[in-house]
mmCIF file as Biopython writes it, N, C-alpha, C and O atoms, coordinates in Angstrom:
data_model
#
loop_
_atom_site.group_PDB
_atom_site.id
_atom_site.type_symbol
_atom_site.label_atom_id
_atom_site.label_alt_id
_atom_site.label_comp_id
_atom_site.label_asym_id
_atom_site.label_entity_id
_atom_site.label_seq_id
_atom_site.pdbx_PDB_ins_code
_atom_site.Cartn_x
_atom_site.Cartn_y
_atom_site.Cartn_z
_atom_site.occupancy
_atom_site.B_iso_or_equiv
_atom_site.auth_seq_id
_atom_site.auth_asym_id
_atom_site.pdbx_PDB_model_num
ATOM 1   N N  . UNK A ? 1  ? -6.937 4.825  8.241  1.0 0.0 1  A 1 
ATOM 2   C CA . UNK A ? 1  ? -6.477 4.666  7.843  1.0 0.0 1  A 1 
ATOM 3   C C  . UNK A ? 1  ? -5.540 5.340  8.353  1.0 0.0 1  A 1 
ATOM 4   O O  . UNK A ? 1  ? -6.012 6.183  9.116  1.0 0.0 1  A 1 
ATOM 5   N N  . UNK A ? 2  ? -4.098 5.386  8.284  1.0 0.0 2  A 1 
ATOM 6   C CA . UNK A ? 2  ? -2.690 6.060  9.832  1.0 0.0 2  A 1 
ATOM 7   C C  . UNK A ? 2  ? -2.717 7.056  7.962  1.0 0.0 2  A 1 
ATOM 8   O O  . UNK A ? 2  ? -3.186 6.718  6.876  1.0 0.0 2  A 1 
ATOM 9   N N  . UNK A ? 3  ? -1.714 8.739  8.577  1.0 0.0 3  A 1 
ATOM 10  C CA . UNK A ? 3  ? -2.228 9.467  7.372  1.0 0.0 3  A 1 
ATOM 11  C C  . UNK A ? 3  ? -0.318 8.790  7.863  1.0 0.0 3  A 1 
ATOM 12  O O  . UNK A ? 3  ? -0.041 7.933  8.702  1.0 0.0 3  A 1 
ATOM 13  N N  . UNK A ? 4  ? 0.685  9.619  6.922  1.0 0.0 4  A 1 
ATOM 14  C CA . UNK A ? 4  ? 1.984  9.299  7.202  1.0 0.0 4  A 1 
ATOM 15  C C  . UNK A ? 4  ? 3.006  10.097 8.331  1.0 0.0 4  A 1 
ATOM 16  O O  . UNK A ? 4  ? 4.166  10.188 8.734  1.0 0.0 4  A 1 
ATOM 17  N N  . UNK A ? 5  ? 2.104  10.420 8.440  1.0 0.0 5  A 1 
ATOM 18  C CA . UNK A ? 5  ? 2.480  11.738 9.888  1.0 0.0 5  A 1 
ATOM 19  C C  . UNK A ? 5  ? 2.405  10.683 11.023 1.0 0.0 5  A 1 
ATOM 20  O O  . UNK A ? 5  ? 3.078  10.590 12.050 1.0 0.0 5  A 1 
ATOM 21  N N  . UNK A ? 6  ? 1.432  9.943  10.561 1.0 0.0 6  A 1 
ATOM 22  C CA . UNK A ? 6  ? 1.146  9.676  11.771 1.0 0.0 6  A 1 
ATOM 23  C C  . UNK A ? 6  ? 2.296  8.233  12.536 1.0 0.0 6  A 1 
ATOM 24  O O  . UNK A ? 6  ? 2.949  7.846  13.505 1.0 0.0 6  A 1 
ATOM 25  N N  . UNK A ? 7  ? 1.704  7.889  10.796 1.0 0.0 7  A 1 
ATOM 26  C CA . UNK A ? 7  ? 3.059  6.581  10.840 1.0 0.0 7  A 1 
ATOM 27  C C  . UNK A ? 7  ? 4.910  6.644  10.762 1.0 0.0 7  A 1 
ATOM 28  O O  . UNK A ? 7  ? 5.816  5.828  10.596 1.0 0.0 7  A 1 
ATOM 29  N N  . UNK A ? 8  ? 4.765  8.371  11.030 1.0 0.0 8  A 1 
ATOM 30  C CA . UNK A ? 8  ? 6.098  8.772  11.275 1.0 0.0 8  A 1 
ATOM 31  C C  . UNK A ? 8  ? 6.893  9.014  12.517 1.0 0.0 8  A 1 
ATOM 32  O O  . UNK A ? 8  ? 8.109  8.974  12.703 1.0 0.0 8  A 1 
ATOM 33  N N  . UNK A ? 9  ? 5.979  9.251  13.254 1.0 0.0 9  A 1 
ATOM 34  C CA . UNK A ? 9  ? 5.907  8.980  14.817 1.0 0.0 9  A 1 
ATOM 35  C C  . UNK A ? 9  ? 6.060  7.892  14.926 1.0 0.0 9  A 1 
ATOM 36  O O  . UNK A ? 9  ? 7.264  7.642  14.964 1.0 0.0 9  A 1 
ATOM 37  N N  . UNK A ? 10 ? 5.281  6.796  15.027 1.0 0.0 10 A 1 
ATOM 38  C CA . UNK A ? 10 ? 5.672  5.855  15.422 1.0 0.0 10 A 1 
ATOM 39  C C  . UNK A ? 10 ? 7.152  4.780  14.620 1.0 0.0 10 A 1 
ATOM 40  O O  . UNK A ? 10 ? 7.646  3.719  14.999 1.0 0.0 10 A 1 
ATOM 41  N N  . UNK A ? 11 ? 7.504  5.767  13.286 1.0 0.0 11 A 1 
ATOM 42  C CA . UNK A ? 11 ? 8.978  5.189  13.210 1.0 0.0 11 A 1 
ATOM 43  C C  . UNK A ? 11 ? 10.123 5.403  13.618 1.0 0.0 11 A 1 
ATOM 44  O O  . UNK A ? 11 ? 11.123 4.687  13.660 1.0 0.0 11 A 1 
ATOM 45  N N  . UNK A ? 12 ? 9.785  7.190  14.142 1.0 0.0 12 A 1 
ATOM 46  C CA . UNK A ? 12 ? 10.552 7.738  15.078 1.0 0.0 12 A 1 
ATOM 47  C C  . UNK A ? 12 ? 10.747 6.993  16.022 1.0 0.0 12 A 1 
ATOM 48  O O  . UNK A ? 12 ? 11.915 6.711  16.292 1.0 0.0 12 A 1 
ATOM 49  N N  . UNK A ? 13 ? 9.801  6.513  16.715 1.0 0.0 13 A 1 
ATOM 50  C CA . UNK A ? 13 ? 9.848  6.067  18.096 1.0 0.0 13 A 1 
ATOM 51  C C  . UNK A ? 13 ? 11.221 4.553  18.129 1.0 0.0 13 A 1 
ATOM 52  O O  . UNK A ? 13 ? 12.244 4.432  18.804 1.0 0.0 13 A 1 
ATOM 53  N N  . UNK A ? 14 ? 10.738 3.857  17.323 1.0 0.0 14 A 1 
ATOM 54  C CA . UNK A ? 14 ? 11.383 2.818  16.873 1.0 0.0 14 A 1 
ATOM 55  C C  . UNK A ? 14 ? 12.650 2.984  16.252 1.0 0.0 14 A 1 
ATOM 56  O O  . UNK A ? 14 ? 13.273 1.958  16.524 1.0 0.0 14 A 1 
ATOM 57  N N  . UNK A ? 15 ? 13.438 3.813  15.487 1.0 0.0 15 A 1 
ATOM 58  C CA . UNK A ? 15 ? 14.154 3.604  15.368 1.0 0.0 15 A 1 
ATOM 59  C C  . UNK A ? 15 ? 15.398 5.158  16.132 1.0 0.0 15 A 1 
ATOM 60  O O  . UNK A ? 15 ? 15.004 6.249  16.545 1.0 0.0 15 A 1 
ATOM 61  N N  . UNK A ? 16 ? 16.703 4.705  16.072 1.0 0.0 16 A 1 
ATOM 62  C CA . UNK A ? 16 ? 17.262 6.010  16.736 1.0 0.0 16 A 1 
ATOM 63  C C  . UNK A ? 16 ? 16.668 7.172  16.402 1.0 0.0 16 A 1 
ATOM 64  O O  . UNK A ? 16 ? 16.107 7.756  15.476 1.0 0.0 16 A 1 
ATOM 65  N N  . UNK A ? 17 ? 17.227 7.342  18.222 1.0 0.0 17 A 1 
ATOM 66  C CA . UNK A ? 17 ? 17.211 9.158  16.862 1.0 0.0 17 A 1 
ATOM 67  C C  . UNK A ? 17 ? 18.790 9.532  16.069 1.0 0.0 17 A 1 
ATOM 68  O O  . UNK A ? 17 ? 19.989 9.272  16.176 1.0 0.0 17 A 1 
ATOM 69  N N  . UNK A ? 18 ? 17.998 10.182 15.373 1.0 0.0 18 A 1 
ATOM 70  C CA . UNK A ? 18 ? 19.182 10.557 14.357 1.0 0.0 18 A 1 
ATOM 71  C C  . UNK A ? 18 ? 18.634 10.516 12.532 1.0 0.0 18 A 1 
ATOM 72  O O  . UNK A ? 18 ? 18.553 11.299 11.585 1.0 0.0 18 A 1 
ATOM 73  N N  . UNK A ? 19 ? 18.297 8.742  12.910 1.0 0.0 19 A 1 
ATOM 74  C CA . UNK A ? 19 ? 18.380 7.505  12.033 1.0 0.0 19 A 1 
ATOM 75  C C  . UNK A ? 19 ? 17.765 8.727  10.507 1.0 0.0 19 A 1 
ATOM 76  O O  . UNK A ? 19 ? 18.806 9.009  9.913  1.0 0.0 19 A 1 
ATOM 77  N N  . UNK A ? 20 ? 16.512 9.470  9.760  1.0 0.0 20 A 1 
ATOM 78  C CA . UNK A ? 20 ? 16.612 9.961  9.651  1.0 0.0 20 A 1 
ATOM 79  C C  . UNK A ? 20 ? 16.337 11.138 9.197  1.0 0.0 20 A 1 
ATOM 80  O O  . UNK A ? 20 ? 15.507 11.875 9.728  1.0 0.0 20 A 1 
ATOM 81  N N  . UNK A ? 21 ? 16.926 11.397 8.290  1.0 0.0 21 A 1 
ATOM 82  C CA . UNK A ? 21 ? 17.244 12.419 7.333  1.0 0.0 21 A 1 
ATOM 83  C C  . UNK A ? 21 ? 16.267 13.198 7.138  1.0 0.0 21 A 1 
ATOM 84  O O  . UNK A ? 21 ? 15.264 12.659 7.605  1.0 0.0 21 A 1 
ATOM 85  N N  . UNK A ? 22 ? 15.871 14.849 6.394  1.0 0.0 22 A 1 
ATOM 86  C CA . UNK A ? 22 ? 15.534 15.249 6.261  1.0 0.0 22 A 1 
ATOM 87  C C  . UNK A ? 22 ? 14.767 15.206 4.702  1.0 0.0 22 A 1 
ATOM 88  O O  . UNK A ? 22 ? 13.711 15.743 4.367  1.0 0.0 22 A 1 
ATOM 89  N N  . UNK A ? 23 ? 15.951 14.143 3.685  1.0 0.0 23 A 1 
ATOM 90  C CA . UNK A ? 23 ? 15.351 13.743 2.343  1.0 0.0 23 A 1 
ATOM 91  C C  . UNK A ? 23 ? 14.287 12.425 2.747  1.0 0.0 23 A 1 
ATOM 92  O O  . UNK A ? 23 ? 13.269 11.937 2.256  1.0 0.0 23 A 1 
ATOM 93  N N  . UNK A ? 24 ? 14.986 12.216 3.703  1.0 0.0 24 A 1 
ATOM 94  C CA . UNK A ? 24 ? 14.299 10.437 4.009  1.0 0.0 24 A 1 
ATOM 95  C C  . UNK A ? 24 ? 12.843 10.101 4.272  1.0 0.0 24 A 1 
ATOM 96  O O  . UNK A ? 24 ? 12.170 9.080  4.128  1.0 0.0 24 A 1 
ATOM 97  N N  . UNK A ? 25 ? 12.502 11.836 4.891  1.0 0.0 25 A 1 
ATOM 98  C CA . UNK A ? 25 ? 11.014 11.642 5.533  1.0 0.0 25 A 1 
ATOM 99  C C  . UNK A ? 25 ? 10.840 12.585 5.008  1.0 0.0 25 A 1 
ATOM 100 O O  . UNK A ? 25 ? 10.243 13.331 5.784  1.0 0.0 25 A 1 
ATOM 101 N N  . UNK A ? 26 ? 11.076 13.228 3.731  1.0 0.0 26 A 1 
ATOM 102 C CA . UNK A ? 26 ? 10.485 13.451 2.478  1.0 0.0 26 A 1 
ATOM 103 C C  . UNK A ? 26 ? 9.940  11.992 1.347  1.0 0.0 26 A 1 
ATOM 104 O O  . UNK A ? 26 ? 8.860  11.948 0.757  1.0 0.0 26 A 1 
ATOM 105 N N  . UNK A ? 27 ? 10.943 11.014 1.301  1.0 0.0 27 A 1 
ATOM 106 C CA . UNK A ? 27 ? 10.914 10.160 0.621  1.0 0.0 27 A 1 
ATOM 107 C C  . UNK A ? 27 ? 9.578  9.114  1.516  1.0 0.0 27 A 1 
ATOM 108 O O  . UNK A ? 27 ? 9.009  8.253  0.845  1.0 0.0 27 A 1 
ATOM 109 N N  . UNK A ? 28 ? 9.360  9.218  2.357  1.0 0.0 28 A 1 
ATOM 110 C CA . UNK A ? 28 ? 8.486  8.236  3.538  1.0 0.0 28 A 1 
ATOM 111 C C  . UNK A ? 28 ? 7.177  8.254  3.436  1.0 0.0 28 A 1 
ATOM 112 O O  . UNK A ? 28 ? 6.313  7.392  3.274  1.0 0.0 28 A 1 
ATOM 113 N N  . UNK A ? 29 ? 7.201  10.175 3.646  1.0 0.0 29 A 1 
ATOM 114 C CA . UNK A ? 29 ? 5.939  11.196 3.429  1.0 0.0 29 A 1 
ATOM 115 C C  . UNK A ? 29 ? 5.180  10.616 1.765  1.0 0.0 29 A 1 
ATOM 116 O O  . UNK A ? 29 ? 4.153  9.982  1.524  1.0 0.0 29 A 1 
ATOM 117 N N  . UNK A ? 30 ? 6.265  11.200 0.869  1.0 0.0 30 A 1 
ATOM 118 C CA . UNK A ? 30 ? 6.120  10.519 0.102  1.0 0.0 30 A 1 
ATOM 119 C C  . UNK A ? 30 ? 5.338  8.789  -0.632 1.0 0.0 30 A 1 
ATOM 120 O O  . UNK A ? 30 ? 4.432  8.384  -1.360 1.0 0.0 30 A 1 
ATOM 121 N N  . UNK A ? 31 ? 6.472  8.310  0.204  1.0 0.0 31 A 1 
ATOM 122 C CA . UNK A ? 31 ? 6.399  6.536  -0.887 1.0 0.0 31 A 1 
ATOM 123 C C  . UNK A ? 31 ? 4.449  6.169  0.311  1.0 0.0 31 A 1 
ATOM 124 O O  . UNK A ? 31 ? 3.429  5.516  0.091  1.0 0.0 31 A 1 
ATOM 125 N N  . UNK A ? 32 ? 4.871  6.927  1.297  1.0 0.0 32 A 1 
ATOM 126 C CA . UNK A ? 32 ? 3.200  7.122  1.774  1.0 0.0 32 A 1 
ATOM 127 C C  . UNK A ? 32 ? 2.208  7.174  0.994  1.0 0.0 32 A 1 
ATOM 128 O O  . UNK A ? 32 ? 1.729  6.041  0.938  1.0 0.0 32 A 1 
ATOM 129 N N  . UNK A ? 33 ? 1.520  8.033  0.225  1.0 0.0 33 A 1 
ATOM 130 C CA . UNK A ? 33 ? 1.402  8.499  -0.436 1.0 0.0 33 A 1 
ATOM 131 C C  . UNK A ? 33 ? 1.284  8.089  -1.534 1.0 0.0 33 A 1 
ATOM 132 O O  . UNK A ? 33 ? 0.690  8.891  -2.255 1.0 0.0 33 A 1 
ATOM 133 N N  . UNK A ? 34 ? 1.704  6.815  -2.214 1.0 0.0 34 A 1 
ATOM 134 C CA . UNK A ? 34 ? 1.853  5.521  -3.119 1.0 0.0 34 A 1 
ATOM 135 C C  . UNK A ? 34 ? 2.349  6.506  -4.386 1.0 0.0 34 A 1 
ATOM 136 O O  . UNK A ? 34 ? 1.938  6.217  -5.510 1.0 0.0 34 A 1 
ATOM 137 N N  . UNK A ? 35 ? 3.408  7.902  -4.178 1.0 0.0 35 A 1 
ATOM 138 C CA . UNK A ? 35 ? 4.858  7.810  -5.085 1.0 0.0 35 A 1 
ATOM 139 C C  . UNK A ? 35 ? 5.674  7.541  -5.192 1.0 0.0 35 A 1 
ATOM 140 O O  . UNK A ? 35 ? 6.417  6.901  -4.448 1.0 0.0 35 A 1 
ATOM 141 N N  . UNK A ? 36 ? 5.860  8.109  -6.553 1.0 0.0 36 A 1 
ATOM 142 C CA . UNK A ? 36 ? 7.238  6.777  -7.089 1.0 0.0 36 A 1 
ATOM 143 C C  . UNK A ? 36 ? 8.239  7.728  -7.050 1.0 0.0 36 A 1 
ATOM 144 O O  . UNK A ? 36 ? 7.899  8.890  -6.829 1.0 0.0 36 A 1 
ATOM 145 N N  . UNK A ? 37 ? 9.755  7.391  -7.272 1.0 0.0 37 A 1 
ATOM 146 C CA . UNK A ? 37 ? 10.980 8.433  -6.637 1.0 0.0 37 A 1 
ATOM 147 C C  . UNK A ? 37 ? 11.314 9.488  -7.397 1.0 0.0 37 A 1 
ATOM 148 O O  . UNK A ? 37 ? 11.972 10.445 -6.987 1.0 0.0 37 A 1 
ATOM 149 N N  . UNK A ? 38 ? 10.737 9.310  -8.886 1.0 0.0 38 A 1 
ATOM 150 C CA . UNK A ? 38 ? 11.017 9.611  -9.701 1.0 0.0 38 A 1 
ATOM 151 C C  . UNK A ? 38 ? 9.817  10.868 -9.241 1.0 0.0 38 A 1 
ATOM 152 O O  . UNK A ? 38 ? 10.062 11.820 -9.983 1.0 0.0 38 A 1 
ATOM 153 N N  . UNK A ? 39 ? 9.393  10.997 -8.911 1.0 0.0 39 A 1 
ATOM 154 C CA . UNK A ? 39 ? 7.918  11.996 -9.257 1.0 0.0 39 A 1 
ATOM 155 C C  . UNK A ? 39 ? 8.502  12.958 -7.247 1.0 0.0 39 A 1 
ATOM 156 O O  . UNK A ? 39 ? 8.615  14.137 -6.910 1.0 0.0 39 A 1 
ATOM 157 N N  . UNK A ? 40 ? 8.663  11.848 -6.621 1.0 0.0 40 A 1 
ATOM 158 C CA . UNK A ? 40 ? 8.772  12.757 -5.041 1.0 0.0 40 A 1 
ATOM 159 C C  . UNK A ? 40 ? 10.122 13.572 -5.373 1.0 0.0 40 A 1 
ATOM 160 O O  . UNK A ? 40 ? 10.293 14.746 -5.046 1.0 0.0 40 A 1 
ATOM 161 N N  . UNK A ? 41 ? 11.408 12.482 -6.333 1.0 0.0 41 A 1 
ATOM 162 C CA . UNK A ? 41 ? 12.828 13.726 -6.858 1.0 0.0 41 A 1 
ATOM 163 C C  . UNK A ? 41 ? 12.258 15.723 -7.603 1.0 0.0 41 A 1 
ATOM 164 O O  . UNK A ? 41 ? 12.653 16.889 -7.641 1.0 0.0 41 A 1 
ATOM 165 N N  . UNK A ? 42 ? 10.823 14.586 -8.140 1.0 0.0 42 A 1 
ATOM 166 C CA . UNK A ? 42 ? 10.903 16.446 -8.544 1.0 0.0 42 A 1 
ATOM 167 C C  . UNK A ? 42 ? 10.422 17.152 -7.953 1.0 0.0 42 A 1 
ATOM 168 O O  . UNK A ? 42 ? 10.816 18.317 -7.982 1.0 0.0 42 A 1 
ATOM 169 N N  . UNK A ? 43 ? 9.282  16.746 -7.094 1.0 0.0 43 A 1 
ATOM 170 C CA . UNK A ? 43 ? 8.204  17.578 -6.245 1.0 0.0 43 A 1 
ATOM 171 C C  . UNK A ? 43 ? 9.312  18.354 -5.486 1.0 0.0 43 A 1 
ATOM 172 O O  . UNK A ? 43 ? 9.349  19.582 -5.570 1.0 0.0 43 A 1 
ATOM 173 N N  . UNK A ? 44 ? 10.449 17.487 -4.552 1.0 0.0 44 A 1 
ATOM 174 C CA . UNK A ? 44 ? 11.062 17.947 -3.246 1.0 0.0 44 A 1 
ATOM 175 C C  . UNK A ? 44 ? 12.253 18.766 -4.008 1.0 0.0 44 A 1 
ATOM 176 O O  . UNK A ? 44 ? 12.854 19.371 -3.121 1.0 0.0 44 A 1 
ATOM 177 N N  . UNK A ? 45 ? 12.800 19.020 -5.174 1.0 0.0 45 A 1 
ATOM 178 C CA . UNK A ? 45 ? 13.460 19.703 -6.335 1.0 0.0 45 A 1 
ATOM 179 C C  . UNK A ? 45 ? 14.939 18.522 -5.761 1.0 0.0 45 A 1 
ATOM 180 O O  . UNK A ? 45 ? 15.968 18.773 -5.135 1.0 0.0 45 A 1 
ATOM 181 N N  . UNK A ? 46 ? 14.456 17.399 -6.268 1.0 0.0 46 A 1 
ATOM 182 C CA . UNK A ? 46 ? 16.134 16.859 -6.278 1.0 0.0 46 A 1 
ATOM 183 C C  . UNK A ? 46 ? 16.263 16.220 -7.441 1.0 0.0 46 A 1 
ATOM 184 O O  . UNK A ? 46 ? 15.298 15.914 -8.140 1.0 0.0 46 A 1 
ATOM 185 N N  . UNK A ? 47 ? 17.509 15.966 -7.738 1.0 0.0 47 A 1 
ATOM 186 C CA . UNK A ? 47 ? 17.650 14.634 -8.852 1.0 0.0 47 A 1 
ATOM 187 C C  . UNK A ? 47 ? 17.070 13.540 -8.708 1.0 0.0 47 A 1 
ATOM 188 O O  . UNK A ? 47 ? 16.551 12.986 -7.739 1.0 0.0 47 A 1 
ATOM 189 N N  . UNK A ? 48 ? 17.159 13.367 -9.404 1.0 0.0 48 A 1 
ATOM 190 C CA . UNK A ? 48 ? 15.982 11.620 -9.996 1.0 0.0 48 A 1 
ATOM 191 C C  . UNK A ? 48 ? 17.221 10.417 -9.040 1.0 0.0 48 A 1 
ATOM 192 O O  . UNK A ? 48 ? 16.954 9.330  -8.528 1.0 0.0 48 A 1 
ATOM 193 N N  . UNK A ? 49 ? 18.630 11.189 -9.096 1.0 0.0 49 A 1 
ATOM 194 C CA . UNK A ? 49 ? 20.353 9.591  -9.118 1.0 0.0 49 A 1 
ATOM 195 C C  . UNK A ? 49 ? 19.618 9.780  -7.093 1.0 0.0 49 A 1 
ATOM 196 O O  . UNK A ? 49 ? 19.351 8.918  -6.256 1.0 0.0 49 A 1 
ATOM 197 N N  . UNK A ? 50 ? 19.546 11.281 -7.053 1.0 0.0 50 A 1 
ATOM 198 C CA . UNK A ? 50 ? 19.871 11.910 -5.187 1.0 0.0 50 A 1 
ATOM 199 C C  . UNK A ? 50 ? 19.083 10.578 -3.937 1.0 0.0 50 A 1 
ATOM 200 O O  . UNK A ? 50 ? 19.535 9.886  -3.025 1.0 0.0 50 A 1 
ATOM 201 N N  . UNK A ? 51 ? 17.214 10.851 -4.812 1.0 0.0 51 A 1 
ATOM 202 C CA . UNK A ? 51 ? 16.476 10.078 -3.966 1.0 0.0 51 A 1 
ATOM 203 C C  . UNK A ? 51 ? 16.548 9.082  -4.061 1.0 0.0 51 A 1 
ATOM 204 O O  . UNK A ? 51 ? 15.901 8.343  -3.320 1.0 0.0 51 A 1 
#
């Protein structure tokens, strides 16, 4: 199975440079690992509404 880091490398090759902000990368990694937005926000130190 592809890791979130490997998948992110593929996505970054497809998207225009600068498309993924640091928050989007955090959400991508955690979503890849089946985390819900509320858990992602808590672990990353963001408000639920921000994520």
